[in-house]
C-alpha positions in Angstrom: -27.3 5.7 -11.5 -28.2 3.7 -8.9 -28.7 5.4 -5.3 -26.4 3.8 -3.2 -27.1 4.9 -0.1 -25.1 7.4 1.9 -22.1 7.4 -0.5 -23.5 10.3 -3.3 -23.7 13.1 -1.4 -26.7 15.4 -3.5 -23.8 18.1 -3.9 -21.8 15.6 -5.6 -20.5 16.5 -9.4 -21.8 13.6 -11.9 -21.9 13.3 -15.6 -25.2 13.8 -16.8 -24.8 10.1 -18.7 -23.4 8.1 -16.2 -22.3 4.0 -16.4 -22.0 2.6 -13.1 -20.3 -1.4 -12.6 -20.4 -3.2 -9.5 -17.6 -5.6 -8.2 -17.2 -8.0 -5.1 -13.5 -7.6 -4.3 -12.8 -9.7 -0.7 -16.0 -9.5 0.4 -16.3 -5.7 -0.5 -18.5 -4.2 -3.3 -17.0 -1.9 -5.3 -18.9 0.9 -7.3 -17.5 2.6 -10.3 -19.1 5.5 -12.3 -17.7 7.3 -15.5 -19.2 9.1 -18.2 -17.8 5.9 -20.2 -17.8 1.8 -20.5 -15.8 0.3 -17.9 -13.8 -2.6 -17.6 -12.7 -4.0 -14.4 -9.5 -5.7 -13.6 -8.8 -7.4 -10.2 -5.4 -8.9 -8.8 -5.1 -10.4 -5.2 -1.2 -9.1 -5.0 -1.5 -11.2 -1.3 -4.1 -12.7 0.2 -6.8 -9.7 1.2 -4.6 -7.8 -0.4 -6.3 -6.2 -4.1 -5.4 -4.5 -7.0 -8.2 -3.1 -8.9 -7.9 -1.5 -12.3 -11.0 0.4 -13.8 -10.1 1.8 -16.8 -13.0 4.0 -19.6 -13.0 3.5 -23.0 -11.7 7.1 -23.4 -11.2 9.8 -21.4 -13.0 10.8 -18.1 -13.3 11.3 -14.7 -13.4 8.2 -12.6 -15.0 7.4 -9.4 -14.4 4.0 -7.4 -16.7 4.2 -4.0 -16.9 1.6 -1.4 -18.1 0.8 2.5 -17.4 -1.3 5.1 -19.2 -1.9 8.1 -17.5 1.0 11.1 -17.4 -1.7 14.0 -14.8 -1.2 16.6 -13.5 1.6 14.5 -11.3 3.8 16.9 -9.5 6.4 14.2 -9.2 7.6 10.4 -5.7 7.7 9.9 -4.7 10.3 6.2 -1.0 11.9 5.8 -3.3 15.3 5.8 -5.5 14.4 9.1 -3.5 17.4 11.2 -4.2 16.6 14.9 -7.4 15.5 14.3 -7.9 11.3 14.3 -11.7 11.2 14.9 -14.0 9.7 13.0 -15.2 12.3 10.1 -18.5 12.3 8.5 -18.9 11.1 5.3 -20.7 14.2 4.2 -17.6 16.8 4.5 -15.8 18.4 1.6 -13.5 15.9 -0.3 -9.6 16.4 -0.1 -7.4 16.5 -2.7 -4.0 14.7 -3.5 -1.8 15.9 -6.2 2.3 15.9 -7.0 2.2 19.4 -4.8 0.0 18.2 -1.9 -0.7 15.5 0.0 -0.7 11.8 -0.7 -3.8 9.0 -1.8 -3.9 7.1 1.0 -6.0 6.7 4.0 -6.3 4.2 6.7 -9.3 3.2 9.6 -8.2 1.9 12.4 -10.3 -0.8 14.7 -9.5 -1.3 18.1 -5.9 -3.0 18.5 -4.4 -0.8 15.8 -5.4 -3.1 13.1 -6.5 -1.6 10.0 -10.3 -2.3 9.0 -9.7 -1.2 5.4 -6.7 0.9 4.1 -6.9 1.9 0.4 -4.4 3.9 -1.8 -4.5 4.8 -5.4 -1.5 4.7 -7.6 -2.0 7.9 -9.3 0.6 10.3 -7.9 1.2 13.6 -9.7 -2.7 14.4 -11.1 -5.0 15.7 -8.6 -7.0 12.6 -6.9 -10.7 13.1 -5.4 -11.0 11.5 -2.0 -13.9 11.3 0.2 -14.3 9.2 3.7 -15.8 9.2 6.6 -18.9 7.9 8.9 -22.4 7.2 6.9 -24.9 8.4 8.8 -27.6 6.4 7.4 -26.1 2.9 7.4 -23.3 3.1 10.4 -20.7 2.2 7.5 -17.7 3.9 6.7 -17.8 4.8 3.7 -14.8 6.0 0.9 -14.3 6.8 -2.7 -11.8 7.9 -4.7 -11.9 9.2 -8.3 -9.2 10.9 -11.1 -9.4 11.5 -14.7 -8.6 8.6 -16.5 -8.0 7.2 -20.1 -7.9 4.0 -21.7 -4.6 3.9 -21.4 -4.2 3.5 -17.3 -7.3 3.5 -15.2 -7.8 4.0 -11.8 -5.6 2.0 -9.7 -7.0 0.8 -6.4 -5.1 -0.5 -3.7 -7.2 -2.4 -0.6 -5.9 -3.8 2.2 -8.3 -6.0 3.8 -6.2 -8.3 5.9 -7.0 -7.1 9.7 -3.2 -6.3 9.8 -1.0 -3.7 12.0 -2.2 -0.8 10.0 1.7 0.5 10.3 2.0 -2.6 8.5 -0.5 -2.1 6.1 0.5 1.2 5.5 4.3 0.3 4.8 3.1 -2.2 2.1 1.1 0.6 0.4 4.7 2.8 0.5 6.2 -0.4 -1.2 3.6 -0.1 -3.5 4.3 3.4 -5.1 8.1 2.9 -4.8 9.4 3.5 -8.1 12.5 5.0 -9.6 13.9 7.2 -5.8 17.6 8.4 -5.4 19.8 7.2 -3.1 19.4 9.0 0.5 23.2 9.2 1.9 23.7 8.7 5.4 24.3 12.1 6.4 20.5 12.7 5.7 19.9 10.1 8.7 22.1 12.2 11.0 21.3 14.9 13.7 21.4 18.2 11.8 21.4 22.1 13.0 19.0 24.3 11.8 19.4 28.3 12.2 15.3 28.9 11.7 14.0 29.4 15.2 17.7 30.2 16.9 17.7 33.2 14.2 15.0 33.8 12.5 16.0 35.8 9.6 18.6 37.7 11.9 21.1 35.2 9.6 24.4 35.9 8.5 27.8 34.8 8.3 29.4 35.1 11.3 26.0 33.9 13.5 26.3 30.7 11.7 29.7 30.0 11.9 29.7 30.4 15.3 27.4 27.8 15.2 28.9 25.1 13.6 31.7 23.9 16.0 29.7 23.0 18.9 26.9 21.4 16.4 28.8 19.2 14.9 31.1 18.7 18.6 27.7 17.4 19.8 26.7 15.2 17.1 25.2 17.2 14.0 26.1 16.0 10.3 24.8 19.0 8.7 23.6 22.4 8.9 20.7 24.3 7.1 20.7 27.9 6.9 17.0 29.0 6.6 15.5 32.7 5.7 16.8 35.8 6.2 20.4 34.8 4.0 19.3 36.4 0.3 18.3 40.3 1.9 18.3 42.6 4.4 14.9 42.9 4.8 13.5 41.5 8.5 9.6 41.6 7.9 9.2 37.8 7.8 7.0 38.4 4.2 8.6 37.4 0.8 8.3 40.7 -0.8 12.1 39.8 -1.1 12.4 36.7 -2.1 12.9 35.9 -5.8 16.1 36.8 -7.1 18.4 34.1 -4.8 21.4 36.6 -4.0 23.0 36.7 -1.1 22.4 39.5 0.9 26.1 41.5 0.9 26.2 42.9 4.3 25.2 39.2 5.8 27.0 37.0 3.4 29.7 39.2 1.8 31.7 35.9 0.9 29.1 32.9 0.0 31.3 30.8 -1.2 34.4 31.3 1.8 31.4 31.3 4.2 30.0 27.8 3.1 33.9 26.5 2.8 34.2 27.6 6.4 31.3 25.3 7.6 32.0 22.9 5.6 35.6 22.9 7.3 34.2 22.6 10.7 32.5 19.0 9.3 29.2 20.3 8.3 27.3 19.9 5.6 25.6 23.0 4.2 22.1 23.6 2.8 20.4 26.3 2.2 16.7 27.5 2.0 14.7 28.5 -1.0 10.7 29.3 -1.4 10.5 28.2 -4.3 7.2 29.5 -6.2 7.4 32.8 -4.8 8.7 36.2 -6.5 8.6 39.3 -4.4 6.9 42.2 -5.2 10.0 44.1 -4.1 12.7 42.1 -6.8 13.3 43.2 -10.2 11.8 40.3 -11.2 8.5 41.0 -10.7 7.4 42.8 -13.5 9.1 40.1 -15.9 7.5 37.2 -14.2 3.2 39.2 -13.9 2.4 36.9 -17.3 3.7 34.2 -16.0 1.9 34.1 -12.6 -0.4 31.3 -11.0 -1.5 33.5 -8.0 -0.7 36.7 -5.7 -1.0 36.1 -2.5 -1.3 39.4 -0.8 -0.4 38.7 2.9 2.7 37.2 1.7 3.2 40.5 -0.5 4.1 37.7 -3.5 3.6 36.2 -6.5 3.2 32.2 -7.0 4.7 31.4 -10.4 3.5 29.3 -12.7 5.7 26.2 -13.6 4.3 25.2 -16.9 6.7 27.7 -18.9 10.2 27.2 -19.8 10.9 30.1 -18.9 9.9 29.6 -14.8 11.3 26.4 -14.7 14.8 27.4 -16.1 14.7 30.9 -14.1 14.0 28.9 -10.5 16.5 26.0 -11.3 19.4 28.1 -12.5 18.8 29.9 -9.0 19.5 26.5 -6.9 21.5 24.7 -9.5 24.0 28.0 -9.0 24.2 27.7 -5.2 25.1 23.6 -5.8 27.2 24.6 -8.4 29.0 28.0 -7.2 28.9 28.1 -4.1 29.0 24.7 -2.7 26.3 23.9 -1.4 25.4 20.2 0.2 21.6 20.5 -0.1 18.1 22.4 -0.5 16.0 23.2 1.2 12.8 23.7 -0.1 9.7 25.5 0.8 6.3 26.2 -0.2 5.8 23.5 -2.8 2.3 23.1 -1.6 1.5 26.7 -2.8 1.6 25.4 -6.3 -1.7 23.4 -5.8 -3.8 26.9 -6.5 -7.2 26.3 -6.6 -8.3 27.5 -10.3 -5.1 28.0 -12.3 -5.4 30.2 -15.5 -5.3 29.0 -18.9 -2.1 28.1 -20.2 -0.9 30.4 -22.3 1.2 29.8 -26.0 4.0 29.6 -24.1 3.4 26.6 -21.9 4.5 23.4 -22.7 2.0 21.0 -20.2 -1.2 21.7 -19.1 -1.4 20.8 -16.2 0.6 22.2 -12.6 1.2 19.1 -11.4 3.3 18.8 -14.7 5.1 21.9 -14.6 6.0 21.1 -11.4 7.5 17.5 -11.8 9.7 18.8 -14.8 10.7 22.0 -12.9 12.0 19.3 -9.9 13.6 17.0 -12.5 16.5 19.9 -13.4 17.5 20.5 -10.1 20.5 18.9 -9.3 20.5 15.0 -8.5 23.9 14.8 -6.3 22.4 17.0 -4.0 20.7 16.4 -0.1 16.8 18.2 -0.6 14.7 18.6 2.3 10.7 18.6 1.5 8.1 19.2 3.8 4.7 18.3 5.4 2.3 18.6 3.7 3.8 17.8 0.6 4.3 14.4 0.7 3.3 12.4 -2.3 5.5 9.8 -3.5 5.6 11.5 -6.7 8.0 13.9 -5.0 10.8 10.8 -4.1 12.9 10.9 -7.0 13.1 14.5 -6.2 14.3 14.7 -2.6 16.3 12.8 -0.1 14.5 13.7 3.6 10.6 15.5 4.2 10.5 17.2 7.6 7.7 18.0 9.9 5.7 20.5 8.9 6.0 23.8 11.7 5.1 23.3 15.7 7.7 25.5 16.9 7.6 24.5 21.3 5.1 21.3 20.6 6.5 18.3 21.4 3.6 16.1 20.6 2.6 17.8 17.6 6.2 16.9 16.6 5.7 13.7 17.6 2.4 12.8 15.2 3.7 14.7 12.2 6.6 12.5 12.7 5.0 9.3 12.9 2.9 10.4 10.2 5.9 10.5 8.0 7.3 7.9 9.2 4.1 5.5 7.9 4.2 6.6 3.8 7.7 7.7 3.4 9.0 5.5 1.7 12.7 5.8 1.2 13.0 9.5 3.0 14.5 10.2 5.7 11.7 12.2 7.6 12.8 14.7 9.5 11.3 16.5 12.7 10.2 19.9 13.0 13.4 22.2 14.7 13.7 21.8 18.5 13.8 24.9 20.3 13.1 25.8 24.3 13.0 29.0 26.0 16.6 29.9 27.6 15.4 28.1 31.6 14.1 24.9 30.1 14.9 22.1 32.5 17.0 19.4 30.9 14.5 16.6 31.7 12.1 18.7 29.0 14.7 18.5 26.5 15.7 15.5 26.7 11.2 14.9 26.5 10.9 16.7 23.3 14.1 14.9 22.0 12.2 11.6 23.0 9.4 12.2 21.3 11.1 12.6 18.3 13.1 9.7 18.4 12.2 7.9 16.0 13.5 10.8 13.6 15.6 13.1 12.9 16.1 15.3 15.4 16.7 19.3 13.6 18.3 21.5 16.6 17.5 25.4 16.8 18.9 27.1 19.8 22.2 29.2 20.0 24.5 26.6 20.9 26.9 29.2 22.6 24.6 30.1 25.4 23.4 26.4 26.5 24.1 25.7 29.8 26.2 22.7 30.9 23.1 20.5 32.0 21.6 21.1 28.4 24.6 20.5 27.0 24.6 17.2 28.4 21.3 15.9 27.3 21.9 17.0 23.7 25.8 15.4 23.3 23.7 12.3 24.6 20.7 11.9 23.4 21.8 12.8 20.2 25.0 10.1 20.6 22.4 7.8 21.2 20.1 8.6 18.0 23.3 8.5 15.9 24.2 4.6 17.0 20.8 3.6 17.0 20.0 5.3 13.6 19.6 1.9 11.6 17.1 0.7 14.5 15.6 3.8 14.6 15.1 5.3 11.0 14.5 1.6 9.4 13.7 -1.1 11.8 10.2 -2.5 11.5 8.0 0.8 13.0 5.2 -0.1 15.4 3.2 3.2 16.4 0.3 2.1 18.9 -2.9 4.4 19.6 -3.0 6.5 16.5 -6.5 7.9 18.4 -4.4 8.5 21.4 -1.6 10.8 19.6 0.6 7.8 19.6 1.2 7.0 23.5 4.1 4.4 22.4 6.2 4.5 19.8 8.3 1.0 19.1 11.1 0.1 16.3 12.2 -3.5 16.2 15.1 -5.3 14.1 18.1 -8.3 14.6 17.3 -8.3 18.6 17.0 -4.7 19.3 14.1 -3.0 20.2 13.4 0.5 21.0 10.4 1.8 22.7 9.4 5.4 23.7 7.0 5.4 26.5 4.7 9.3 25.9 2.5 8.0 28.6 1.7 5.5 31.4 1.3 2.2 29.6 3.0 -1.4 29.9 6.3 -1.8 27.4 6.4 -5.3 26.5 9.4 -7.2 27.2 10.9 -10.0 24.3 12.0 -13.3 25.3 15.9 -12.4 24.5 17.9 -9.4 22.9 18.3 -6.0 23.8 14.9 -3.8 25.0 15.5 0.2 25.3 12.8 2.2 26.7 13.2 6.2 26.3 10.5 7.9 28.9 9.7 11.7 28.1 6.1 10.7 30.8 6.3 12.8 33.8 5.5 9.5 35.5 9.1 7.6 36.3 7.0 4.4 37.5 7.5 2.4 34.0 5.6 -0.5 33.7 7.6 -3.8 32.0 5.0 -6.7 31.0 6.4 -9.9 30.7 5.2 -12.9 29.2 8.1 -15.4 30.3 10.7 -16.2 33.2 14.2 -15.2 33.6 17.1 -13.0 34.1 17.9 -9.4 32.7 20.8 -7.1 33.3 19.0 -3.3 34.1 21.0 -0.2 33.5 18.8 3.2 33.7 20.6 6.2 32.9 19.7 10.3 33.5 18.3 12.7 30.8 22.2 13.2 30.9 23.6 9.7 30.7 24.6 9.4 34.0 24.0 5.8 35.2 21.5 6.2 38.7 20.9 2.5 38.7 23.0 -1.0 37.1 20.9 -4.4 38.2 19.4 -7.6 37.9 16.2 -8.4 37.4 13.8 -11.7 38.1 11.1 -11.5 35.6 8.6 -13.6 35.7 4.7 -13.2 33.6 3.3 -10.5 34.7 3.7 -6.7 35.3 7.1 -5.3 37.3 8.1 -1.4 38.1 11.7 -0.3 37.1 11.9 3.5 38.1 13.5 5.5 35.1 13.5 9.3 35.7 11.7 12.0 32.9 13.8 12.2 29.6 16.0 9.0 30.9 16.7 5.2 29.2 16.5 2.0 30.1 18.8 -0.9 28.6 17.4 -4.7 29.7 19.7 -7.1 28.3 17.6 -10.2 28.0 18.4 -13.8 27.8 22.1 -14.2 26.9 22.8 -10.8 26.8 22.5 -10.5 30.7 25.2 -12.3 31.1 27.3 -9.6 29.0 
């Protein structure tokens, strides 16, 4: 193997008889290695966008590597990046993307939020090993991707070197991945109520029904009942999960209860920790021969979906909730736990060799006519056919994290509705800060998780106003052209636009660009009320400012000229700016 400085690390695994080929794609040299003869095909999908297929003549691991000059780079974006958006070193441990966890995509972002290099791999079920980072020896940014391949398919790499806005390149990756997907009903894109932060495991039919009517009145379209419904245990572990029978104490008539909640106007989703069977269940001994791993701190075993017995057991529980109890949907938790590092060899009863394929077959057994919520970090496009929505990972009372995670999801969620992590706040929280939380997840579906019967009148006004705005503008917010700014600064400003409507959320005192015509909405989640409007033209605009509670405090005409203009929008408040012909109406 010919050394490529910085790309191949001493601890990288490599076959003894590695073959290497090189090809130049769009001015970038790619090097592929495998213990087999390799052939290439390169197709240019659009100018600067290339699809590369590397095919071995026999089954083997195939790796493709390349690097680009790390010039004016500001951030590296990956779907599992967490809160880190800096430039990692190339020598760090490779990450793994598979059906159960992560997605095989990444983007090196440069100044001006342009993509210096966006890549994605076509394999979305089996494990893909990915390494990215700064090559210290050269100052380049290095990439490699590797997975097992064969003569039939090979490794397929999409390489975008167009220099466009990074969000546009990632949206195109999602479109490239898109295959057979489910229809996402409108209810999946409407605000929801969740019991988790409001009730934790102390959930019962009475408390759920108590929240249903006020949730519907405030604008929620669904209720999600989380952990606690299946057991009287309140220990926050998973030792009692797996049998999935409603608690006779808390939910004595599950079907009647579900009907009552639906009568209030809400769809009903029920939580399942899919991979777990707890030590304190009657199933414990039965599933031991079919286990992937034991999680001592969870007091549960992860069962192995490579076995038809396990798949039928798990799918049967979830199907029963929909078919017999009348559930409208399922909240499926912990799919990422199937991704154990060293799964045992499958026994003779297994009908597939890999856990990835077992998970796929398991999800294919679930009802196709119900809502299904998934969650970060299981964000693979291989899961799209089995879901309708995907939620940000847990970040209670952390608006910035909720913003970053929902924006990250929006960038590659494809057809799925993106949901925020549940919103909660202290009973004494101000209406302005409640509104700021809602604005931080404005481009996702908010899930509310507080006791609605104890909210102050001001807090309820905030909820009614902002949930109403989310519902009214869902088409633009959730499906319009999406333009988050500055991933290196955790997206201090985000914009969506569609058909003459532009909606910008402001999380830091950055200028907001004013379009020449149409309607501009500016939601202010920052503590500074002086909003800078950056106009590139002259004209008249009508401005209306509302507080976090929806009360109008200013209605005026603005004379715009090229340059900066300041208007006061209180924290948690909203500006509507009608321009051009709209200003006269």
